[in-house]
C-alpha positions in Angstrom: 30.0 19.0 3.7 30.4 22.2 5.7 30.5 25.5 3.9 33.4 27.9 4.6 33.0 30.2 7.5 32.4 33.8 6.7 33.6 36.7 8.7 30.8 38.5 10.7 31.1 41.7 8.6 30.9 39.9 5.3 28.0 37.8 6.7 26.1 40.9 7.7 26.7 42.5 4.3 25.5 39.3 2.6 22.3 39.2 4.7 21.6 42.9 3.8 22.1 42.2 0.0 20.1 39.0 0.4 17.2 40.9 2.0 17.3 43.5 -0.8 17.2 40.7 -3.4 14.1 39.2 -2.0 12.3 42.4 -1.2 8.6 42.2 -1.9 8.5 38.5 -1.2 5.9 37.2 1.3 8.6 34.9 2.8 9.9 35.8 6.2 13.5 34.9 7.0 15.4 34.7 10.2 16.9 37.9 11.8 20.4 36.5 12.0 22.1 37.0 15.4 19.0 38.8 16.7 17.2 35.5 16.7 19.9 33.7 18.5 19.1 34.8 22.1 16.7 32.3 23.7 16.2 34.7 26.6 14.7 37.3 24.4 12.4 35.8 21.7 10.0 37.7 19.5 6.5 36.4 19.2 5.7 34.1 16.2 3.3 34.8 14.8 3.4 38.4 15.9 0.3 40.0 17.4 -1.7 41.5 14.5 -3.1 45.0 14.1 -6.0 46.4 16.0 -9.1 46.3 13.8 -11.1 49.5 13.6 -14.4 49.0 15.5 -16.6 49.7 12.5 -14.7 47.2 10.3 -14.8 44.6 13.0 -18.5 45.0 13.4 -19.0 44.7 9.6 -16.9 41.5 9.5 -18.5 39.9 12.5 -22.0 40.7 11.1 -21.2 39.0 7.9 -19.5 36.2 9.8 -22.6 35.7 11.9 -24.7 35.5 8.7 -22.4 32.8 7.3 -22.6 30.9 10.6 -26.4 31.1 10.5 -26.5 29.9 6.9 -24.2 27.0 7.8 -26.4 25.6 10.5 -28.2 23.4 7.9 -24.9 21.6 7.2 -24.9 20.1 10.7 -28.3 18.5 9.9 -27.3 17.2 6.5 -27.7 13.5 5.9 -24.5 11.6 6.1 -23.1 11.1 2.6 -25.2 13.8 1.1 -23.7 16.5 -1.1 -24.0 19.1 1.7 -22.3 16.7 4.2 -19.5 15.9 1.8 -18.8 19.5 0.9 -19.3 21.1 4.3 -15.5 21.4 5.0 -15.2 23.5 1.8 -17.5 26.1 3.5 -16.2 25.7 7.0 -12.7 26.8 5.9 -13.9 30.4 5.4 -15.8 30.6 8.6 -12.9 29.3 10.7 -10.3 31.4 9.0 -12.0 34.7 9.6 -13.3 33.8 13.1 -9.9 32.8 14.4 -8.3 35.9 12.9 -10.9 38.2 14.6 -10.8 36.4 17.9 -7.1 36.3 18.3 -5.9 39.5 16.7 -4.4 37.8 13.7 -4.8 40.4 10.9 -1.3 41.6 10.1 -2.1 44.3 7.6 -5.1 46.5 6.6 -5.3 44.6 3.3 -6.0 41.4 5.2 -9.4 42.8 6.2 -10.5 43.0 2.6 -9.2 39.4 2.1 -11.4 38.3 5.0 -14.4 40.0 3.5 -13.8 38.3 0.2 -13.5 34.9 2.0 -16.8 35.4 3.7 -18.4 36.3 0.4 -17.1 33.0 -1.1 -18.4 31.1 1.9 -21.9 32.6 1.5 -21.9 31.8 -2.2 -20.9 28.2 -1.6 -23.5 27.6 1.2 -26.2 29.1 -1.1 -25.2 26.6 -3.8 -25.4 23.7 -1.4 -28.9 24.8 -0.3 -29.8 24.5 -3.9 -28.2 21.1 -4.3 -25.1 22.3 -6.2 -21.4 22.6 -5.6 -20.0 24.4 -8.6 -16.5 24.7 -7.3 -16.2 20.8 -7.2 -16.1 20.7 -11.0 -14.2 24.0 -11.4 -10.9 24.2 -13.1 -8.2 26.7 -12.3 -7.7 27.9 -8.7 -9.9 26.1 -6.1 -9.7 26.0 -2.3 -11.1 23.1 -0.3 -10.9 21.6 3.2 -11.0 18.5 5.3 -11.6 17.6 8.9 -8.3 16.7 10.5 -8.1 13.5 12.4 -5.6 15.1 14.8 -8.0 17.6 16.5 -11.1 17.6 14.4 -10.6 21.1 13.1 -11.2 22.0 9.5 -7.9 22.5 7.6 -7.6 24.2 4.2 -5.7 23.4 1.0 -5.5 24.7 -2.5 -5.5 23.0 -5.9 -4.8 24.2 -9.4 -6.9 22.1 -11.7 -5.8 22.1 -15.3 -8.3 23.3 -18.0 -8.1 19.8 -19.6 -9.5 18.2 -16.5 -13.1 17.1 -16.3 -15.0 15.6 -13.4 -16.3 12.9 -15.7 -12.8 12.2 -16.9 -11.7 8.7 -16.1 -8.0 9.0 -16.9 -5.9 9.3 -13.7 -4.1 12.6 -13.7 -0.6 13.5 -12.6 -0.4 15.4 -9.2 2.5 17.6 -8.0 2.4 18.5 -4.3 3.9 22.0 -3.8 5.1 23.0 -0.3 5.0 26.7 0.3 7.8 28.8 1.8 8.1 30.2 5.3 5.7 33.0 6.0 5.1 34.1 9.6 2.0 36.0 8.5 0.6 33.1 6.5 -2.5 32.4 8.6 -5.6 30.8 7.1 -6.9 34.1 5.7 -3.8 34.9 3.8 -3.2 31.3 2.7 -6.8 30.9 1.3 -6.8 34.3 -0.4 -3.4 33.6 -2.1 -4.6 30.1 -3.2 -7.7 31.8 -4.7 -5.8 34.4 -6.6 -2.3 33.1 -7.5 -1.4 30.1 -9.5 2.1 29.7 -7.9 5.6 29.1 -9.2 4.7 26.1 -11.3 1.5 24.9 -13.1 2.5 22.1 -15.5 0.0 21.1 -18.2 -2.3 18.2 -17.5 -1.3 18.2 -13.8 -3.2 18.9 -10.6 -1.1 21.0 -8.3 -1.8 20.4 -4.6 -0.9 23.2 -2.2 -1.2 21.9 1.4 -1.4 24.4 4.2 0.7 22.3 6.5 -0.7 23.9 9.6 1.3 27.2 9.3 5.1 27.6 9.4 6.6 24.4 10.7 8.3 23.1 7.5 5.5 20.5 7.2 6.8 18.5 10.1 4.8 16.9 12.9 1.2 17.9 12.5 2.2 19.7 9.3 3.3 16.3 8.0 0.0 14.7 8.8 -1.8 17.7 7.2 0.0 16.9 3.9 -1.0 13.2 4.1 -4.6 14.1 4.8 -4.8 16.8 2.1 -3.4 14.3 -0.5 -5.9 11.7 0.6 -8.7 14.2 0.3 -7.6 15.2 -3.2 -7.4 11.6 -4.2 -11.0 11.1 -3.0 -12.3 14.2 -4.9 -10.2 14.0 -8.1 -8.9 11.2 -10.3 -5.3 11.2 -9.2 -2.6 8.8 -10.6 -0.8 7.5 -7.5 2.1 6.4 -9.7 2.5 10.0 -11.1 2.5 12.0 -7.8 5.6 14.1 -7.0 6.8 16.3 -4.1 8.1 19.8 -4.8 8.8 23.0 -2.9 11.0 26.0 -2.4 12.6 27.6 0.6 10.9 26.1 3.7 9.0 24.1 1.1 12.2 22.8 -0.3 13.1 21.6 3.2 9.7 19.8 3.3 10.4 18.3 -0.1 13.7 16.8 1.1 12.0 15.3 4.1 9.1 13.7 2.2 11.5 12.4 -0.4 13.9 10.6 1.9 11.3 9.3 4.3 8.9 7.9 1.6 11.0 7.3 -1.5 8.7 4.6 -2.8 5.7 6.8 -2.9 6.6 9.5 -5.5 7.7 9.4 -9.1 10.0 12.4 -8.5 11.2 15.0 -6.0 12.1 18.6 -6.8 13.5 20.4 -3.7 14.6 24.0 -4.0 16.7 25.9 -1.4 15.4 25.4 2.1 17.4 23.3 4.6 18.1 19.6 4.7 19.4 19.1 8.3 19.7 21.0 11.5 23.3 21.6 12.8 25.2 22.6 9.6 22.3 24.8 8.4 22.0 26.7 11.6 25.7 27.3 11.7 25.7 28.5 8.1 22.5 30.4 7.9 21.9 31.5 11.5 25.5 31.8 12.6 24.5 29.6 15.6 26.8 27.2 17.4 24.8 24.4 18.9 25.5 22.5 22.1 23.1 19.7 22.0 22.2 17.3 24.8 23.0 13.7 23.9 19.3 12.9 23.2 18.9 16.1 21.1 21.7 14.9 18.8 20.0 11.5 18.5 16.7 13.2 17.7 18.2 15.1 14.8 18.1 11.7 13.1 14.3 12.1 12.7 14.5 15.0 10.2 18.1 15.3 9.1 17.8 14.2 5.5 21.5 13.7 4.8 21.2 10.7 7.2 18.7 9.1 4.8 20.4 10.0 1.5 20.7 6.4 0.4 16.9 6.3 0.1 17.1 8.6 -2.9 18.8 5.8 -4.9 15.2 4.8 -5.8 13.7 8.2 -6.3 14.4 10.6 -9.2 15.5 13.9 -7.6 16.1 17.2 -9.2 17.4 19.9 -6.8 17.4 23.6 -7.5 19.4 26.4 -6.0 20.1 30.0 -6.8 23.8 30.5 -7.6 24.3 33.2 -4.8 21.5 31.9 -2.5 22.8 31.2 1.0 20.3 28.3 1.2 22.1 26.6 -1.6 23.8 25.0 1.4 21.0 22.4 1.6 21.6 20.9 -1.8 25.3 21.1 -1.3 24.9 19.0 1.9 22.7 16.5 0.2 25.0 16.4 -2.8 27.9 15.4 -0.6 25.8 12.8 1.3 24.6 11.2 -2.0 28.2 11.2 -3.3 29.1 8.9 -0.4 26.7 6.4 -1.9 28.0 6.8 -5.4 25.0 8.9 -6.5 25.4 12.2 -8.4 22.7 14.7 -7.6 21.0 16.5 -10.5 21.5 20.0 -9.3 20.0 22.8 -11.4 21.6 26.2 -10.5 20.0 29.5 -11.4 22.8 31.7 -12.7 23.2 34.9 -10.7 20.1 34.1 -8.7 19.6 34.7 -5.0 16.6 33.3 -3.2 14.4 32.8 -6.3 13.9 30.6 -9.4 14.9 31.9 -12.8 12.8 31.2 -15.9 15.4 29.1 -17.7 15.7 26.7 -14.7 11.9 26.4 -14.5 11.9 25.2 -18.1 14.7 22.7 -17.5 13.0 21.3 -14.3 9.6 21.1 -15.9 10.9 19.2 -18.9 12.7 16.7 -16.7 9.6 16.1 -14.6 7.5 15.7 -17.6 9.7 13.0 -18.9 9.8 11.3 -15.6 6.1 11.4 -15.3 5.6 9.4 -18.4 6.8 6.2 -16.8 5.7 7.1 -13.3 7.0 5.4 -10.2 8.1 1.7 -10.2 5.9 -0.2 -7.7 8.1 -3.3 -7.8 11.7 -2.1 -8.3 14.2 -4.8 -8.8 16.7 -3.2 -6.4 16.1 -1.4 -3.1 18.5 0.4 -0.8 16.9 1.8 2.4 18.1 3.3 5.6 16.2 4.6 8.6 16.7 5.6 12.3 13.1 5.1 13.4 10.2 2.8 12.6 8.2 6.0 11.9 9.7 5.8 8.5 10.0 2.1 7.7 8.6 1.3 4.3 9.8 1.5 0.7 7.9 -0.2 -2.2 7.5 -3.9 -1.4 9.7 -3.9 1.7 8.8 -3.0 5.3 11.1 -2.9 8.3 9.0 -4.1 11.3 11.5 -4.0 14.1 15.1 -2.7 14.5 17.8 -3.3 17.1 17.8 0.2 18.5 16.0 3.4 17.7 18.0 6.5 16.5 20.9 4.3 15.3 21.2 3.5 11.6 19.4 0.5 10.4 19.7 -0.4 6.7 18.8 -3.1 4.1 19.8 -3.9 0.6 17.4 -5.9 -1.4 17.4 -7.1 -5.0 15.5 -9.4 -7.3 17.3 -12.1 -9.1 16.0 -15.0 -11.2 17.1 -18.5 -11.3 17.7 -20.6 -14.5 14.0 -21.3 -14.8 13.1 -17.6 -14.6 11.6 -17.9 -11.2 11.8 -14.9 -8.8 14.4 -14.9 -6.0 15.1 -12.1 -3.6 18.4 -11.3 -2.0 18.2 -9.5 1.4 21.1 -8.0 3.3 19.7 -6.5 6.6 21.8 -4.5 9.1 20.6 -3.7 12.7 17.2 -5.1 11.8 15.1 -7.6 13.7 12.0 -8.1 11.5 11.2 -7.6 7.8 8.0 -8.0 5.7 7.8 -8.4 1.9 4.5 -7.5 0.4 4.1 -7.6 -3.4 1.1 -6.2 -5.2 -1.2 -8.2 -7.5 0.4 -9.2 -10.9 3.9 -9.1 -9.5 4.2 -12.8 -10.3 3.2 -13.7 -13.8 0.4 -16.2 -14.6 2.8 -18.7 -16.3 4.5 -19.2 -13.0 1.1 -19.8 -11.3 0.1 -22.3 -13.8 3.0 -24.7 -13.2 1.3 -27.4 -11.2 4.4 -29.4 -10.3 6.4 -26.5 -8.9 6.2 -24.8 -5.5 3.8 -21.8 -5.7 6.2 -19.5 -4.0 9.3 -17.3 -4.3 12.7 -17.9 -2.8 14.4 -15.4 -0.4 18.1 -15.6 0.2 19.0 -13.7 3.4 22.6 -12.8 4.1 23.4 -12.0 7.7 26.9 -11.1 9.0 26.5 -13.3 12.0 24.6 -16.4 10.7 25.6 -16.3 7.0 23.3 -17.3 4.2 19.8 -18.7 4.9 16.9 -19.5 2.4 13.1 -19.2 2.9 10.0 -19.6 0.7 7.5 -16.8 0.4 3.8 -17.4 -0.6 2.4 -16.4 -4.0 -1.3 -16.0 -4.2 -3.8 -16.5 -7.0 -3.8 -12.9 -8.1 0.0 -12.8 -8.5 0.6 -11.0 -5.2 3.0 -12.4 -2.7 4.2 -12.1 0.9 6.7 -13.2 3.5 7.6 -12.0 7.0 10.9 -12.8 8.6 12.3 -12.2 12.1 15.6 -12.7 13.9 15.5 -15.1 16.9 17.4 -14.7 20.2 20.2 -17.0 18.9 20.8 -14.7 15.9 19.2 -17.0 13.4 16.2 -16.0 11.2 12.9 -17.7 10.8 9.5 -17.0 9.2 6.6 -15.3 10.8 6.2 -12.2 13.0 8.4 -11.3 15.9 7.4 -13.5 18.8 6.4 -11.6 22.0 5.5 -12.9 25.4 1.9 -12.2 26.5 1.5 -8.6 27.7 4.9 -7.5 26.5 5.5 -4.4 24.5 7.7 -3.6 21.5 8.4 -0.4 19.6 6.7 -0.5 16.2 5.6 1.8 13.4 3.6 4.7 14.8 4.2 3.4 18.4 7.9 4.2 18.7 8.1 7.7 20.2 9.4 10.3 20.9 6.9 12.5 22.8 6.2 14.6 19.8 4.9 11.6 17.9 1.7 11.6 19.9 0.7 14.9 18.3 0.8 13.6 14.8 -2.5 11.6 15.4 -5.7 12.2 17.3 -5.1 13.3 20.9 -7.1 14.7 23.8 -5.8 16.8 26.7 -7.1 15.3 29.9 -7.5 18.0 32.5 -7.3 17.1 36.2 -10.2 17.9 38.5 -8.4 17.3 41.7 -5.4 18.8 43.5 -1.8 17.7 43.1 0.2 16.4 46.0 2.4 19.6 46.0 1.6 23.2 45.2 4.7 23.6 42.9 3.5 20.6 40.8 0.0 22.0 40.7 1.1 25.4 39.5 3.5 24.0 36.9 1.1 21.4 35.4 -1.7 24.1 35.2 0.7 26.6 33.5 2.1 24.0 31.0 -1.4 22.8 30.0 -2.6 26.4 29.5 0.5 27.1 27.4 0.0 23.9 25.4 -3.6 24.8 24.5 -2.5 28.3 23.4 0.5 27.2 21.4 -1.3 24.4 19.7 -3.7 27.0 18.3 -0.9 29.5 17.6 1.7 27.3 16.1 -0.3 24.3 14.7 -3.4 26.3 13.9 -5.8 23.9 15.7 -8.1 23.6 18.7 -6.8 21.1 21.3 -9.7 18.9 22.5 -9.8 19.3 26.3 -11.9 17.1 28.6 -12.0 16.5 32.4 -10.5 13.3 33.8 -13.9 12.3 35.1 -15.3 12.4 31.6 -12.9 10.0 30.0 -14.8 6.9 29.0 -13.8 3.3 28.2 -15.0 3.9 24.6 -12.6 6.9 24.3 -9.7 4.9 25.8 -10.3 2.0 23.4 -10.6 4.4 20.4 -7.8 5.9 18.3 -7.1 8.6 20.9 -3.8 9.4 22.4 -4.4 10.6 26.0 -2.3 13.5 27.3 -2.7 13.5 31.0 -2.0 16.7 33.0 -1.3 16.7 36.7 -0.2 13.9 39.0 -1.8 10.7 40.4 -3.5 12.8 43.1 -5.1 15.4 40.8 -5.7 13.3 37.6 -8.0 10.2 38.0 -6.9 8.6 34.8 -3.3 8.9 35.7 -4.1 7.4 39.1 -5.4 4.2 37.3 -2.2 3.6 35.3 0.6 5.2 37.4 1.8 1.9 38.8 2.1 0.4 35.3 4.5 3.1 34.0 8.3 2.6 34.0 8.8 5.9 35.9 7.2 5.8 39.3 5.7 9.1 40.7 4.4 9.0 44.3 3.6 11.8 46.8 7.3 11.6 47.9 9.5 10.7 45.0 10.0 10.5 41.2 11.9 7.3 40.5 13.6 6.2 37.2 15.6 3.0 37.8 18.1 3.7 40.5 17.7 7.5 40.4 15.3 9.3 42.7 14.2 12.9 43.0 11.9 14.7 45.4 8.3 14.9 44.2 7.9 18.2 46.0 9.6 20.1 43.2 10.1 17.6 40.4 7.8 16.1 37.8 8.2 13.5 35.0 7.3 14.0 31.3 7.0 10.8 29.2 5.3 9.0 26.3 4.3 5.3 26.7 1.9 2.8 25.2 -1.3 3.4 27.2 -1.7 0.5 29.7 -5.4 0.7 29.1 -5.0 0.5 25.3 -1.4 -0.4 24.3 -2.1 0.4 20.6 -2.3 4.1 21.5 0.0 6.5 23.5 -0.4 8.0 26.9 1.6 11.2 27.5 2.3 12.9 30.8 2.4 16.7 31.1 3.7 17.7 27.6 2.6 18.9 24.3 5.0 19.1 21.4 8.4 19.6 22.9 10.1 22.5 21.0 9.2 25.9 22.3 9.2 29.6 21.3 12.9 29.8 20.5 12.5 27.2 17.8 9.7 29.1 16.1 12.3 31.6 14.9 13.9 29.1 12.5 12.3 26.0 11.0 15.6 24.1 11.3 15.3 24.3 15.1 11.9 22.7 15.0 12.9 19.2 16.0 12.0 17.2 19.1 13.7 18.6 22.2 12.9 15.7 24.6 13.1 11.9 24.0 10.7 9.3 25.4 11.0 10.5 29.0 12.4 13.3 31.2 12.4 14.5 34.7 12.0 18.3 35.2 13.2 20.3 38.2 10.4 22.8 38.8 12.5 25.2 40.8 13.8 26.5 37.4 11.0 28.3 35.7 9.8 27.1 32.3 11.3 29.2 29.5 11.6 29.5 25.7 13.6 26.3 25.3 12.8 24.0 28.1 9.8 23.4 30.4 12.1 23.7 33.4 15.5 22.3 34.2 15.9 18.9 32.7 17.7 16.8 35.3 17.4 13.5 33.4 16.1 12.3 30.0 16.5 9.3 27.8 14.8 6.9 25.4 13.1 3.7 26.5 14.5 0.6 24.9 12.8 -1.4 22.2 10.6 -3.1 24.8 9.5 0.3 26.2 11.5 -0.2 29.4 14.1 1.9 31.0 17.6 1.3 29.6 20.1 -0.3 31.9 
């Protein structure tokens, strides 16, 4: 549902009043039309202040002291207290070091924050030397860290531990994940200091509040999404967390993140509480940014990755309480989702703060807290009797006991309705109605099937599945029930349209898109990756210059935007062990300059020789063209190989989180005569997705 268009004068007046209403907030909003010129883009994050020499010397001296004290951590025995708690010290060292090295202090007060962080780091390392880690059992505000699997950097998060919690307490505790709002100055120093000094908007009783960092200001997408998953896993390891009473919540940019996690993983949470933010790309940018989009065909398809209104049906199995300020322009997000849910017969619970702009009023907080408290009593239902699920990608393919293993075509809607029925003997039956789906798995946890059923010796130890297909009609299958009351069944559609049991059959050596191996290019940077630097010379000078420039930019922007350190190795140092590990290889250069690329070039769908770049029946000169692509690594098909690209959105998208969506599909050919800019890495002369077998489409 699109909001009414406002006249420019009224819009500017509203933005002025809106800015006044949120004055004093740490949240940074878009600059309206000033942020709509891709040719002139302000730096995000901006370059910080110049630190006075005497203050810098003092900070670096204390930083060096901390670094010296931390050396014993590298020698700590695996599994020891010092080894386990090392990330909780490393977060302070890295936060201050990166801010000093890259001019990332944005205000004089940030320098005092850095000094306080170093003091905390020194206190913690001193405790570890004495065999203690007092903060591990501390209640209230605590900051901690983990080593990211993506790039092996330490990443911070904050928790608010209720006073009722004890490390010896065996009762699993409710956990609410809170996604923070947009803040272009929220580097690690500012994030850690705030998480050490401010409780936040909500702190329910008997609840651990998890505040993930999300790798800066990306709406918790891409590496930010992985950051949330890893932070939650770390909290579950360190505290007694009730997985059935874990929720997602957030406001502003955090509200956008909440919508995303809610619709993509509806079976994981007991509730979702999104506030303001955005829920999709095109309508929000038109409403909030006054931007008219002209997407390429593949861009429009890729909006289906994060446009939550396309996944609204999934909220039929997740309790959702949205919040908006009555006069907040970002109320648009909940309005869009309300309309999308209404199409499925679902009425959104939408709490509206009377007279509120971009903020949450106290009365609404009480209403929301009370609702979540009641929902938490029962927690999530692990075996719901009815499921409705839709997706556009196998990246998001699971809800409760149902997993979609293969679909007809990525970026087009696939859906399934599933329900539990019981026959006259009380035995379980499952009704499935798949649409645009090739393969399905049913996996039920222990105790799903009651012991009386297991103890009937003269009856089949299984459950019946009735599958309704538009083309083949009704078919029946038997799933297996195991001795612990768990159960399972996998089904796939055959070439003739009929269904049968077992996994999707593949010919030896053939490929298929599957969960976490489905593209697009940006997907490679949600897991561990390594930049492979060429040691030779490219066939052509223009290619050499472009690949060098793009790699340098990728390293810098990974640090700047995703707050990490890209791991870079030379092509001659890539080992078989690394190839066969969990590493996605990002190969820079061409087959002449990069030895790893030379090994696999002939096995890729797009051919790149000294003379031409060829995709199917289309050919371009290799003198001034280069391909970008993602593909299962021919040397290890369980991991990706990427050619000449990092994450595909660029500087222009940094200005508004709704723009931060994939800009390129599975492959593209770039005309290097057009210089790389703030939107594209050059002129895109061709781009498309591979088919479900990872081959060029006809």
